[in-house]
N, C-alpha and C positions, 0 to 999 in steps of 0.2 A: 073681721068677721068673728062673732061669739060664739063658743061652742058651749053646750050645756055638757056637763060631767068633765070627764077626762079629754084633753085635747085630742088625744089617741082615738077616741071613740067617735069623733066627729069627722075623721079622714076617710078618703075613699080606699078601697082595696090597693089601687095602683099608688096611691101616695104612702101607704103604709110600707108596701114593696118597695118603694125609692127609699123610704128612710131606714129599712131593713138592709138595704143594699150599702147604703151609706155608713151604717154601723159596722158592716163587713169592712169596709174601707178604712174605717178608723181603727179596726182590730189589726189589719193586715199591714197598714202602712202607716197610721199616725203614732200608734203605741210603739213600734220597733224605733219610731224616729222620735220618740218623746216629745210628740205635739200634745199627746194625752198621757198621762201617768198610767206606768204599767200596773199600778194597784188599782186601777179602773178599769182594766180589761173585762172583768165578770160583770160590771155594771154601768157599761157605757149606755144601755137603752134608759135606764131611770136616771142616773146622774147627769147625762149630758144631753141625750134627744129630748125625753119627757122635760127635763129642765128648761130646755130651749123653748120649747111648745109652750109654756106657761107664758111667754110674752104675747101670744096670739090675741089674748082678751083685749089688749090695749092698741090693735093696729086699725080700729074702725076708722075709715075715711083715707088711710094711708095710701099713696099710689108710689112713692119711693122712700127705701129705707136704706141706712148704711150700717153695716156691723162694723164698729171701730176696733181694730186690731183682731180681726177674725181668726187668726191662728189656725185650728184645723176646720173651721167653719161653724163654730159655735158662738151664737145661736142662729147665724144668718142661713146657714143651709137647711136645718130643719124647718125655719120658718118659711122660707123660701119654696120648699116642697109643700108645705101645708097651706100657702096663700100663692097660688100660681099667679095669680092678677097684680100682686106686689113685685116692683121691679126693685131688686136688693143688690147693691154695691158692697163687695167684701173688700174692705181695706186692710190689706197686709203687707208690710215692707221687707218681710223676711223671705228671701228667695226659695227656700225650701218648702216653706208653709205654701207660698204662692203657686209652686209647681202641685203640691197635693190640691189645693183648691182647683187649680185648671183642670186636674184629671177627674175630680168630683163632678165638675161642672159638665166636661165632657161626657164623662161615663153615665150619668144621669140624665141627659139631655135637658140641662135646666135653662132655658130659654130667657128667663126671667132674672139671671144673675150675670154680673158684671165682676170680674176680679180687679181690683185696681192695686197693681203691685208697689204701691208707694204708702207713705204714711198719709193718715186721714187728713193731716193739716194741708195736703196737697190738692184735696178735692174743691170742688166750686163751693163757693159759701152761699148760703141761705137757698139750698138745693132740695133737701131733704124733709119730709114731714116727720119721720121718726128715724133717730139713731139708736142702736142696740149697742149695750157694752156688758160683755161677761168677761171679768177677769182683765179690763183694760188699764185702769188707774183708779186712784182713789175718787171720791164723788165729785170733789173740787175739781181735779185734774180733769176728769171725764166731761164734765160740764164745761169746761174751758175750751175743750175741743169741740163737743156736740153743739154748744151754742152757737158758734160761728156757722155751721154746716146746715142747722135746721132753719126752715121757714119760721116767718114769727110766730106762728101758732103751733109750732112743732113741738115734739116731744122726745124725751131721752127715757130708754126703758134700761135701767142699771140694774144687774142682778149684783145685789147688795151681799155682803158677808153677814154672818150672824149677828155681829157685833154693831152693824150699821145703825145709826140715830138719825132722825130728820135734821139735827143740829149740824150733821156733817156735810150739809149743802152749802154753798156759797150764797150770800145775800143777794136778796132780786130774783130768787129761784123759789118756785112753789113745788112742794114734794108732796106725793101721796105715796104712802107705803101699802104694797099690796099684801095679802097674806102669802105665807110660806107654805104651799100644799105638801111638798116634798121633803121627806125628812133629811134628806142629804143638803139640802140649799138654804139660803138665807132669802129674805123678801126681795121682790122687785120692787125698786123706787121709781115712780114716774115723775119725772122733773119738768117743769114747763117754767116759761117765762111769768112773772107776776104782772 
């Protein structure tokens, strides 16, 4: 679903409320446990939530998404809140983070979210329309995992660093680099099979 202007503006008040509650859980639980950098505590909304919502533009037609190495749920939780018709799997092998993700899913009653408490490599192959990756691995390593999980026409949304170049992707992968509208983030690279 494509939204005009800021992704935040396209959300209902209940979605905004859920995102604010999630931000509170990040501050209260994820920051003290170092799932989110303490230096980000005053900019969780922009640096993490709004940054995650940038991916919504490229979700058209997607039914199932997988957040690779979800960590504290970024970008998977904000996207699941914003797109309740999208089934989102949060793949995270670290137990402390799994416990946090399960808390968030329960507290926010996210019926469209499943927590997969193991590595993404253990998920069924060829199941997802979209894979999401923010801080997972470099572009080649991320595609190596995502490529096996995606349906043939699937796409990887890769939150790239400022130094990302399209030449960073493996051969046989088409890449489109989206603008980086937030000051704090690099572009999102959309990768598909050629």
